C-alpha positions as CSV (number, residue, x, y, z in Angstrom):
1,M,-16.7,42.7,25.7
2,L,-13.8,40.5,26.6
3,D,-11.9,41.1,29.8
4,V,-8.1,41.1,29.9
5,I,-7.9,37.3,30.7
6,A,-10.3,36.3,27.9
7,K,-8.2,38.5,25.5
8,R,-5.0,36.7,26.6
9,V,-6.7,33.3,25.9
10,V,-7.7,34.5,22.4
11,A,-4.1,35.6,21.8
12,A,-2.8,32.3,23.1
13,R,-5.0,30.4,20.7
14,S,-3.8,32.4,17.8
15,G,-0.1,32.1,18.8
16,S,0.2,35.9,19.5
17,N,0.5,35.8,23.3
18,P,4.3,36.2,24.0
19,F,3.9,35.0,27.6
20,V,2.7,31.5,26.7
21,I,4.7,28.7,28.3
22,G,2.4,26.0,26.9
23,R,-1.0,24.5,26.4
24,M,-2.2,22.3,29.2
25,K,-5.3,20.1,29.1
26,S,-7.4,22.8,30.9
27,G,-5.9,26.0,29.5
28,W,-2.8,28.0,28.9
29,L,0.1,28.3,31.2
30,V,1.7,31.8,30.9
31,I,4.6,33.4,32.7
32,G,3.7,36.6,34.5
33,E,4.2,39.8,32.6
34,T,6.2,40.9,35.6
35,Q,8.1,38.8,38.0
36,P,7.6,40.0,41.5
37,L,8.9,36.5,42.5
38,A,10.9,34.4,40.1
39,G,8.8,31.8,38.4
40,Y,5.4,33.6,38.8
41,C,2.9,32.0,36.4
42,Q,-0.8,31.9,35.7
43,L,-3.1,29.2,34.3
44,L,-5.8,30.7,32.1
45,A,-8.8,28.4,31.6
46,D,-9.7,27.5,28.0
47,P,-12.6,27.5,27.4
48,V,-13.0,30.7,29.2
49,V,-15.5,30.5,32.1
50,P,-16.3,33.0,34.9
51,S,-15.1,30.9,37.8
52,L,-14.0,27.5,39.0
53,N,-17.6,26.8,40.0
54,D,-18.7,27.1,36.4
55,L,-16.6,24.0,35.5
56,K,-18.2,20.7,36.2
57,G,-17.0,17.1,36.6
58,E,-13.9,16.2,34.7
59,E,-13.2,19.8,33.5
60,R,-13.1,21.0,37.1
61,I,-10.9,18.1,38.1
62,Q,-8.5,18.7,35.2
63,Y,-8.1,22.4,35.9
64,L,-7.2,21.7,39.5
65,L,-4.8,18.9,38.5
66,D,-3.1,21.3,36.1
67,V,-2.8,24.0,38.7
68,A,-1.2,21.5,41.1
69,A,1.1,20.1,38.3
70,V,2.4,23.7,37.7
71,G,3.1,24.0,41.4
72,D,5.0,20.7,41.4
73,A,7.1,21.9,38.4
74,L,7.9,25.2,40.1
75,L,9.0,23.3,43.3
76,A,11.2,21.1,41.1
77,L,12.7,23.9,39.1
78,T,13.1,26.9,41.4
79,A,14.6,27.4,44.9
80,S,11.1,27.9,46.3
81,N,9.9,26.1,49.4
82,R,6.2,26.7,49.0
83,I,3.7,27.6,46.2
84,N,0.8,30.0,46.7
85,Y,-2.3,29.6,44.5
86,E,-4.6,32.6,44.1
87,T,-7.9,32.3,42.2
88,W,-9.9,35.5,42.6
89,C,-11.5,36.4,39.3
90,N,-12.8,39.6,40.8
91,L,-11.3,42.2,38.5
92,A,-11.2,40.0,35.4
93,P,-14.1,37.6,35.7
94,S,-12.5,34.8,33.6
95,L,-11.1,31.8,35.5
96,H,-7.4,32.0,36.0
97,T,-5.1,31.1,38.8
98,H,-1.9,32.9,39.9
99,I,0.7,30.3,40.8
100,V,3.4,31.9,42.8
101,P,6.6,30.4,44.1
102,R,7.5,31.6,47.6
103,Y,11.0,31.6,48.9
104,A,12.6,31.2,52.4
105,S,14.9,34.1,51.4
106,E,11.9,36.6,51.3
107,P,11.8,39.1,54.1
108,E,9.5,37.6,56.8
109,D,7.1,40.5,56.8
110,L,6.5,39.9,53.1
111,R,6.7,36.1,53.2
112,I,3.8,35.7,55.5
113,K,1.4,37.8,53.3
114,A,-0.3,36.9,50.0
115,A,2.1,37.8,47.2
116,S,-0.5,40.1,45.6
117,I,-0.6,42.1,48.8
118,A,3.1,41.9,49.7
119,Y,4.6,42.9,46.3
120,D,3.9,45.6,43.8
121,Y,3.4,43.7,40.6
122,A,3.3,46.8,38.5
123,S,6.8,47.8,39.5
124,A,8.3,44.3,39.4
125,R,10.9,43.2,36.9
126,P,9.2,42.8,33.5
127,F,9.3,39.5,31.7
128,S,12.1,39.2,29.2
129,L,12.8,36.3,26.9
130,E,16.5,36.8,27.5
131,H,16.2,36.5,31.3
132,D,13.2,34.1,31.4
133,G,13.7,31.9,28.3
134,A,15.6,29.1,30.0
135,F,12.9,29.0,32.7
136,I,10.2,28.7,30.1
137,D,12.0,25.9,28.3
138,A,12.6,24.1,31.6
139,M,8.8,24.3,32.5
140,R,7.9,22.9,29.1
141,R,10.2,20.0,29.6
142,E,9.1,19.4,33.2
143,L,5.4,19.5,32.3
144,H,5.8,17.9,28.8
145,I,3.9,20.7,27.1
146,Q,4.3,22.6,23.9
147,P,3.8,26.3,23.2
């Protein structure tokens, strides 16, 4: 049985995942279904593996390079001053990394915590193409990727 991340990868491959920003060498870059912080993205490994430690050699290096490239793009395109990277894979044991811009404008008590602890993702602003479309296009240009 596929977990939620593996299902999202299958949907990305078929072109039916509406959150896809683009295909990177190591997987699929998607915008968060909700935006607790503007620009929140995830990189979903493809092929699907349980954890970073299941990738070997060049595949592992490429995944980490892609994660860092997304962070660089977010720094270039948002008003963020730092990027947080969270790779847990506890609830959905398929490799994916949450790539979260952090902003100096956040309240200090939230800014010093992991975003997944500080913010309620379920109640955050939902993704909308109208609101987030320009960001998606800018990320594609910055990263030189296609949907």
